[in-house]
TORSE-355683 format. One record per residue (C-alpha): residue number from 1; x, y, z; chain. Coordinates in nm, 2 decimals, padded with zeros to 4 digits. Last residue first. Example, Ala and Ser with C-alpha at 12.3 -4.5 7.8 and 13.67 -1.06 7.14 Angstrom:
% residues 2
REC	bado	xx	yy	zz	kedo
REC	2	01.37	-00.11	00.71	A .
REC	1	01.23	-00.45	00.78	A .
END
This chain:
% residues 234
REC	bado	xx	yy	zz	kedo
REC	234	-00.69	-01.10	-02.21	A .
REC	233	-00.53	-00.78	-02.10	A .
REC	232	-00.77	-00.50	-02.08	A .
REC	231	-00.87	-00.22	-02.32	A .
REC	230	-00.98	-00.48	-02.57	A .
REC	229	-00.76	-00.41	-02.87	A .
REC	228	-00.47	-00.23	-02.70	A .
REC	227	-00.45	-00.49	-02.43	A .
REC	226	-00.45	-00.78	-02.68	A .
REC	225	-00.17	-00.61	-02.87	A .
REC	224	00.04	-00.56	-02.56	A .
REC	223	00.01	-00.93	-02.48	A .
REC	222	00.23	-01.02	-02.78	A .
REC	221	00.15	-01.38	-02.85	A .
REC	220	00.39	-01.64	-02.71	A .
REC	219	00.32	-01.98	-02.86	A .
REC	218	00.15	-01.83	-03.17	A .
REC	217	00.49	-01.68	-03.27	A .
REC	216	00.66	-02.02	-03.29	A .
REC	215	00.98	-02.00	-03.07	A .
REC	214	01.30	-01.82	-03.19	A .
REC	213	01.61	-02.03	-03.14	A .
REC	212	01.85	-01.87	-02.89	A .
REC	211	02.21	-01.91	-02.80	A .
REC	210	02.31	-01.78	-02.46	A .
REC	209	02.57	-01.50	-02.47	A .
REC	208	02.94	-01.53	-02.43	A .
REC	207	03.12	-01.35	-02.16	A .
REC	206	03.30	-01.03	-02.26	A .
REC	205	03.67	-01.01	-02.33	A .
REC	204	03.79	-00.68	-02.19	A .
REC	203	03.87	-00.81	-01.85	A .
REC	202	03.85	-00.54	-01.58	A .
REC	201	04.13	-00.48	-01.34	A .
REC	200	04.23	-00.49	-00.97	A .
REC	199	04.00	-00.76	-00.83	A .
REC	198	04.06	-00.96	-01.16	A .
REC	197	03.81	-01.00	-01.43	A .
REC	196	03.76	-01.33	-01.62	A .
REC	195	03.42	-01.40	-01.47	A .
REC	194	03.29	-01.08	-01.33	A .
REC	193	02.93	-01.17	-01.42	A .
REC	192	02.94	-01.48	-01.19	A .
REC	191	03.00	-01.84	-01.29	A .
REC	190	03.37	-01.91	-01.21	A .
REC	189	03.48	-01.60	-01.03	A .
REC	188	03.18	-01.58	-00.80	A .
REC	187	03.19	-01.23	-00.66	A .
REC	186	02.86	-01.11	-00.81	A .
REC	185	02.67	-01.43	-00.73	A .
REC	184	02.81	-01.43	-00.37	A .
REC	183	02.69	-01.06	-00.34	A .
REC	182	02.34	-01.12	-00.47	A .
REC	181	02.20	-01.37	-00.22	A .
REC	180	02.35	-01.25	00.10	A .
REC	179	02.28	-00.89	00.00	A .
REC	178	01.91	-00.94	-00.07	A .
REC	177	01.71	-01.18	00.14	A .
REC	176	01.94	-01.21	00.45	A .
REC	175	02.11	-00.88	00.45	A .
REC	174	01.80	-00.68	00.35	A .
REC	173	01.58	-00.87	00.59	A .
REC	172	01.82	-00.80	00.87	A .
REC	171	01.84	-00.43	00.77	A .
REC	170	01.46	-00.39	00.78	A .
REC	169	01.40	-00.58	01.10	A .
REC	168	01.32	-00.30	01.34	A .
REC	167	01.39	00.04	01.20	A .
REC	166	01.21	-00.02	00.88	A .
REC	165	01.31	00.28	00.67	A .
REC	164	01.63	00.11	00.58	A .
REC	163	01.42	-00.14	00.39	A .
REC	162	01.34	00.09	00.10	A .
REC	161	01.68	00.25	00.04	A .
REC	160	01.85	-00.09	00.08	A .
REC	159	01.61	-00.26	-00.17	A .
REC	158	01.69	00.02	-00.42	A .
REC	157	02.06	-00.02	-00.37	A .
REC	156	02.05	-00.40	-00.39	A .
REC	155	01.84	-00.39	-00.71	A .
REC	154	02.07	-00.14	-00.87	A .
REC	153	02.36	-00.37	-00.77	A .
REC	152	02.20	-00.67	-00.94	A .
REC	151	02.10	-00.48	-01.25	A .
REC	150	02.44	-00.31	-01.29	A .
REC	149	02.62	-00.64	-01.23	A .
REC	148	02.41	-00.81	-01.50	A .
REC	147	02.51	-00.54	-01.75	A .
REC	146	02.88	-00.56	-01.68	A .
REC	145	03.08	-00.24	-01.77	A .
REC	144	02.95	-00.07	-01.45	A .
REC	143	03.16	-00.31	-01.25	A .
REC	142	03.47	-00.13	-01.36	A .
REC	141	03.66	-00.22	-01.04	A .
REC	140	03.56	-00.58	-01.11	A .
REC	139	03.54	-00.82	-00.82	A .
REC	138	03.67	-01.18	-00.77	A .
REC	137	03.62	-01.50	-00.58	A .
REC	136	03.75	-01.83	-00.70	A .
REC	135	04.01	-01.78	-00.98	A .
REC	134	04.05	-01.41	-00.95	A .
REC	133	04.43	-01.44	-00.92	A .
REC	132	04.44	-01.22	-00.62	A .
REC	131	04.17	-01.42	-00.45	A .
REC	130	03.92	-01.20	-00.28	A .
REC	129	03.86	-01.20	00.10	A .
REC	128	03.55	-00.99	00.14	A .
REC	127	03.48	-00.64	00.26	A .
REC	126	03.13	-00.50	00.30	A .
REC	125	03.13	-00.15	00.45	A .
REC	124	03.37	00.06	00.23	A .
REC	123	03.26	-00.11	-00.10	A .
REC	122	02.88	-00.11	-00.03	A .
REC	121	02.84	00.23	00.12	A .
REC	120	03.01	00.52	-00.04	A .
REC	119	03.13	00.38	-00.38	A .
REC	118	02.84	00.13	-00.43	A .
REC	117	02.58	00.38	-00.32	A .
REC	116	02.72	00.66	-00.53	A .
REC	115	02.73	00.43	-00.84	A .
REC	114	02.37	00.31	-00.78	A .
REC	113	02.25	00.67	-00.77	A .
REC	112	02.15	00.96	-00.56	A .
REC	111	02.22	00.81	-00.22	A .
REC	110	02.02	00.87	00.10	A .
REC	109	01.69	00.89	-00.09	A .
REC	108	01.41	01.11	00.04	A .
REC	107	01.09	00.92	00.12	A .
REC	106	00.82	00.95	-00.15	A .
REC	105	00.54	01.17	-00.06	A .
REC	104	00.21	01.01	00.06	A .
REC	103	-00.09	01.21	-00.07	A .
REC	102	00.06	01.25	-00.41	A .
REC	101	00.00	00.89	-00.51	A .
REC	100	-00.37	00.94	-00.43	A .
REC	99	-00.61	00.81	-00.17	A .
REC	98	-00.87	01.08	-00.11	A .
REC	97	-00.92	01.16	00.25	A .
REC	96	-01.29	01.11	00.36	A .
REC	95	-01.44	01.44	00.45	A .
REC	94	-01.50	01.50	00.82	A .
REC	93	-01.85	01.52	00.95	A .
REC	92	-01.98	01.77	01.20	A .
REC	91	-01.72	02.01	01.06	A .
REC	90	-01.96	02.29	00.96	A .
REC	89	-01.91	02.24	00.59	A .
REC	88	-01.91	01.87	00.59	A .
REC	87	-02.22	01.87	00.81	A .
REC	86	-02.40	02.10	00.57	A .
REC	85	-02.32	01.87	00.27	A .
REC	84	-02.43	01.56	00.46	A .
REC	83	-02.75	01.74	00.58	A .
REC	82	-02.87	01.80	00.22	A .
REC	81	-02.83	01.43	00.14	A .
REC	80	-03.01	01.33	00.46	A .
REC	79	-03.30	01.58	00.39	A .
REC	78	-03.34	01.44	00.04	A .
REC	77	-03.33	01.09	00.19	A .
REC	76	-03.63	01.16	00.42	A .
REC	75	-03.60	00.84	00.60	A .
REC	74	-03.85	00.57	00.70	A .
REC	73	-03.76	00.35	00.99	A .
REC	72	-03.91	00.00	00.98	A .
REC	71	-04.01	00.04	01.26	A .
REC	70	-04.17	00.37	01.36	A .
REC	69	-04.24	00.69	01.18	A .
REC	68	-03.98	00.92	01.02	A .
REC	67	-03.62	00.88	01.10	A .
REC	66	-03.44	01.19	01.24	A .
REC	65	-03.23	01.43	01.03	A .
REC	64	-02.90	01.53	01.20	A .
REC	63	-02.79	01.81	01.44	A .
REC	62	-03.11	01.83	01.65	A .
REC	61	-02.93	01.72	01.97	A .
REC	60	-03.10	01.38	01.97	A .
REC	59	-03.04	01.33	01.60	A .
REC	58	-02.66	01.39	01.65	A .
REC	57	-02.66	01.14	01.94	A .
REC	56	-02.84	00.88	01.73	A .
REC	55	-02.58	00.93	01.46	A .
REC	54	-02.31	00.88	01.71	A .
REC	53	-02.46	00.56	01.85	A .
REC	52	-02.52	00.42	01.50	A .
REC	51	-02.16	00.45	01.41	A .
REC	50	-02.02	00.72	01.17	A .
REC	49	-01.85	00.67	00.83	A .
REC	48	-01.62	00.96	00.74	A .
REC	47	-01.75	01.16	00.45	A .
REC	46	-01.85	01.14	00.09	A .
REC	45	-01.95	00.78	00.01	A .
REC	44	-01.95	00.69	00.38	A .
REC	43	-02.26	00.91	00.43	A .
REC	42	-02.47	00.72	00.18	A .
REC	41	-02.37	00.39	00.34	A .
REC	40	-02.47	00.54	00.68	A .
REC	39	-02.83	00.57	00.57	A .
REC	38	-02.95	00.26	00.39	A .
REC	37	-02.70	00.00	00.50	A .
REC	36	-02.68	00.12	00.86	A .
REC	35	-03.06	00.14	00.90	A .
REC	34	-03.07	00.29	01.25	A .
REC	33	-03.35	00.16	01.47	A .
REC	32	-03.46	00.43	01.72	A .
REC	31	-03.77	00.37	01.92	A .
REC	30	-03.62	00.09	02.12	A .
REC	29	-03.27	00.00	01.98	A .
REC	28	-03.10	-00.06	02.31	A .
REC	27	-02.73	-00.07	02.25	A .
REC	26	-02.57	-00.41	02.18	A .
REC	25	-02.29	-00.28	01.96	A .
REC	24	-02.51	-00.07	01.74	A .
REC	23	-02.79	-00.25	01.57	A .
REC	22	-03.00	-00.38	01.86	A .
REC	21	-03.26	-00.64	01.76	A .
REC	20	-03.60	-00.50	01.68	A .
REC	19	-03.87	-00.45	01.95	A .
REC	18	-04.18	-00.62	01.85	A .
REC	17	-04.45	-00.45	01.65	A .
REC	16	-04.83	-00.45	01.71	A .
REC	15	-04.80	-00.28	02.05	A .
REC	14	-04.63	00.04	01.91	A .
REC	13	-04.33	00.14	02.11	A .
REC	12	-04.38	00.41	02.37	A .
REC	11	-04.16	00.72	02.34	A .
REC	10	-03.93	00.73	02.65	A .
REC	9	-03.61	00.61	02.49	A .
REC	8	-03.63	00.82	02.17	A .
REC	7	-03.77	01.12	02.36	A .
REC	6	-03.48	01.14	02.59	A .
REC	5	-03.63	01.38	02.84	A .
REC	4	-03.43	01.69	02.92	A .
REC	3	-03.30	01.69	03.28	A .
REC	2	-03.49	01.92	03.51	A .
REC	1	-03.34	02.24	03.63	A .
END
């Protein structure tokens, strides 16, 4: 049985035109010049992009429309469009997966809340030498009465839940960039949020707030208003 003739390679090239440069990783483009920008761009809109070599193979096996005429190739775009839908149905082409937030489910949390994480992980694992008088380093057993502590511990928990998924350097990053920054601030008895508290009891006298003088309104315009008016933030 004789081997089938590759008509694309054997067909003579017109004398008046020179052989074009290869378009697919250095493959010979004689008799078959694939216009990637004109044809494959259409395919990429609805399905996986395919390289010139694969398109050429599909054409050779009668599974995809062939270019009409010689260089520059002319394509029956209606035939190409119709082929895309057929190829998606029969599996020749695979549909491009749609990137949605639902496509990648959120990883399941180890702890259900900041309070659970503090009680079951932070406090049992990370122990520090606290001064009994609370004059240098301290802690508050009722940390949840301190707004800043809530924010910092919430941030630590969320960062831990995220970085624990990195089995290589995740915990090192969490220790260096998160815990080693926030924990000294939290336990600093002189300037931290637990100022006045003792390791065994909460101090009822809250820390004083910063004093504020309202700035001129034109200095800080409400950016929400500009978004509502123009649809985008100006």
